C-alpha positions in Angstrom: 0.0 0.0 0.0 1.3 3.5 -0.7 2.1 6.0 2.0 -0.1 9.0 1.5 -0.1 12.4 3.2 -3.8 13.3 2.8 -3.4 16.6 4.5 -1.7 17.9 1.4 -3.5 15.7 -1.1 -5.3 18.5 -2.9 -2.2 20.6 -3.2 0.1 17.8 -4.4 1.8 18.0 -7.8 4.3 15.9 -9.4 7.4 18.1 -10.0 10.3 16.8 -12.1 13.8 18.3 -12.4 12.9 21.2 -10.2 11.7 23.1 -13.3 8.5 23.4 -15.2 8.9 20.4 -17.4 6.4 17.6 -17.7 7.4 13.9 -17.6 6.9 13.7 -21.3 9.3 16.5 -21.9 12.0 15.3 -19.6 14.8 13.0 -20.8 14.5 9.4 -19.7 16.9 6.4 -19.4 16.9 4.0 -22.3 16.5 1.0 -20.0 16.5 0.9 -16.2 16.2 -1.7 -13.4 15.2 -0.8 -9.9 15.3 -3.6 -7.4 15.0 -4.0 -3.6 18.3 -4.9 -1.9 17.9 -7.0 1.2 21.5 -7.7 1.8 23.7 -6.1 4.5 26.6 -5.5 2.1 27.4 -1.9 1.3 28.9 -0.8 -1.9 32.4 0.7 -1.8 31.6 2.7 -5.0 29.4 5.8 -4.6 26.3 6.2 -6.8 27.0 7.9 -10.1 27.5 7.5 -13.9 30.2 5.3 -15.3 30.6 4.3 -18.9 27.2 5.8 -19.8 25.3 4.0 -17.1 24.0 5.3 -13.7 24.6 2.8 -11.0 23.6 2.8 -7.3 24.0 -0.2 -5.0 22.2 -0.8 -1.7 21.2 2.9 -1.1 18.1 4.3 0.5 15.4 6.0 -1.6 16.1 9.3 0.2 19.7 9.1 -1.1 18.4 8.6 -4.6 16.1 11.6 -4.3 19.0 13.6 -2.9 21.0 12.8 -6.0 18.1 13.4 -8.4 17.2 16.8 -7.0 20.6 18.0 -6.0 19.8 18.6 -2.3 20.9 17.3 1.1 18.8 14.5 2.5 17.9 16.8 5.5 15.8 18.8 3.1 13.7 15.8 2.1 10.9 14.6 4.3 8.4 11.8 3.9 7.6 8.2 5.1 10.1 6.3 7.3 10.9 3.8 4.6 12.7 6.5 2.6 15.6 5.9 5.0 15.1 2.2 5.9 14.5 0.4 2.6 17.4 0.0 0.2 17.6 -0.4 -3.5 19.9 -1.2 -6.5 19.5 0.9 -9.6 21.1 0.4 -13.0 20.0 2.7 -15.8 21.5 3.3 -19.2 21.7 6.8 -20.7 20.5 6.9 -24.3 23.1 7.5 -27.0 23.5 11.2 -27.9 22.1 12.4 -24.6 24.6 14.4 -22.4 25.5 12.4 -19.3 25.0 15.5 -17.1 21.2 15.1 -17.7 21.1 11.9 -15.5 19.6 13.7 -12.5 16.5 14.7 -14.5 16.3 11.1 -15.8 16.6 9.8 -12.3 13.7 12.1 -11.2 11.5 10.6 -13.9 12.5 7.1 -13.1 11.8 7.4 -9.3 8.5 9.1 -10.0 7.4 6.4 -12.4 8.6 3.3 -10.5 7.5 4.4 -7.0 4.3 6.2 -8.2 5.7 9.2 -6.3 4.0 12.5 -5.6 6.1 15.2 -4.2 5.6 18.9 -3.1 8.3 21.6 -3.3 8.2 24.1 -0.5 10.7 27.0 0.2 11.9 27.2 3.8 14.3 29.4 5.7 17.2 27.3 6.8 20.6 27.6 8.5 23.2 27.2 5.9 26.9 27.8 5.2 27.6 29.9 2.2 30.6 28.9 0.1 32.7 32.0 -0.7 36.2 32.6 -2.0 38.8 32.5 0.8 41.5 35.1 1.2 44.0 34.3 -1.6 41.3 33.0 -3.9 39.8 29.6 -4.9 42.4 26.9 -5.7 40.4 24.9 -8.2 41.0 22.9 -10.3 43.6 21.0 -8.3 46.5 19.2 -10.1 45.9 15.5 -10.5 48.5 13.3 -8.8 49.4 12.0 -5.4 47.7 14.0 -2.7 49.0 13.5 0.9 46.3 12.0 3.1 45.7 13.3 6.6 46.2 10.7 9.3 42.8 9.3 10.4 41.1 11.5 7.9 38.5 11.2 5.2 39.7 11.4 1.6 37.0 12.5 -0.9 36.9 13.8 -4.4 39.4 12.6 -7.0 36.7 13.5 -9.6 35.2 16.3 -11.6 32.4 18.3 -9.9 30.8 21.7 -9.8 31.1 23.8 -6.7 27.4 23.0 -5.9 28.2 19.3 -6.1 31.2 19.7 -3.8 28.9 21.4 -1.4 26.4 18.6 -1.6 29.0 16.1 -0.9 30.3 18.0 2.2 26.8 18.8 3.6 26.6 15.5 5.6 29.6 16.6 7.7 28.8 20.3 7.9 25.4 19.7 9.6 23.6 22.1 7.4 23.3 22.8 3.6 26.2 24.4 1.7 25.2 27.1 -0.8 27.5 28.1 -3.6 28.2 31.8 -3.6 31.6 31.7 -5.3 30.3 32.8 -8.6 32.6 30.2 -10.2 31.0 28.3 -13.1 32.1 25.0 -14.6 33.4 21.7 -13.2 36.7 21.1 -11.5 38.9 18.2 -10.4 39.2 18.2 -6.6 40.3 16.2 -3.6 39.8 17.0 0.0 41.4 15.6 3.2 39.9 16.1 6.7 39.0 14.4 9.9 35.2 14.3 10.6 35.9 13.9 14.3 37.6 17.3 14.5 34.6 18.8 12.6 32.2 17.6 15.3 34.4 18.7 18.2 35.6 15.2 19.2 39.1 14.5 20.5 41.8 14.6 17.8 43.4 11.3 16.9 47.0 10.6 18.1 49.9 11.8 15.9 51.2 9.3 13.4 54.7 9.6 12.0 54.9 10.3 8.3 51.3 11.5 7.9 50.0 15.1 7.6 48.3 16.2 10.9 44.5 15.9 10.7 42.4 19.0 10.2 38.6 19.8 10.4 36.4 20.2 7.4 36.2 24.0 7.6 40.0 24.5 7.7 40.5 21.8 5.0 38.1 23.5 2.6 39.7 26.9 3.1 43.3 25.7 3.0 43.0 23.0 0.3 40.2 24.3 -2.0 40.3 28.1 -1.2 36.6 28.0 -0.2 35.5 29.6 3.1 32.2 28.7 4.8 30.2 31.5 6.3 27.1 30.9 8.5 23.9 32.4 7.2 20.1 32.0 7.0 18.5 31.7 3.6 15.4 30.4 1.7 16.0 27.0 0.2 13.9 24.5 -1.7 12.7 21.5 0.3 10.8 18.4 -0.8 7.9 16.6 0.9 7.2 13.1 -0.4 3.4 13.0 0.0 2.8 9.7 -1.7 5.0 6.8 -2.7 4.7 3.0 -3.2 7.1 1.1 -0.9 7.9 -1.4 -3.7 8.9 -0.3 -7.2 6.9 -1.4 -10.1 8.4 -4.2 -12.3 11.3 -3.3 -14.6 
């Protein structure tokens, strides 16, 4: 049975791509499979497009929505199974369609397979604005061997926009990161930091031969040239008002 938020039933609309396109006008995957994953094994490869195919293994529906709409999971609300149930997705991008359109295709796919109805609503939220640090932004970084902080997290090693970097870092910042750099395009980046220092926990013991750990805020400023400033701003949020718990057949 679908989960249904009847309080907003009459106001519900199906919105795709965060823009005024209908399902028929939005790009779609050539072929796609969405399956329930009931294992306890977690993929070591993050969801994304490789060789013209979007792949995600053992991820919650909320994570898929986050990827599709380009927003942190904290800005998405709905039934509990958005977090608890996990799925595998394999979807081929049609020949001739730019790979960067996969988020719109994923929106269409999730709406179709889960019979999903969502509502967009702007809310004032605490955020960190990403602005150029003193000395300027240091992107793109040079490819090659990057020293890893002892006990730290190493993310990146890929091409991404500033907004996508912010989305990746939002889970450790505790609030959304909003791009105010004015920098357009995609850049190669890597980032080393220790999440324990970001949350105020005790730093790990020193390890000979490894760079001392640093928190996320210092790492972004020193390694990427991006400073985070606390602000309040209006951001789009998503309310999943109706969704089937099991996807329709492939």
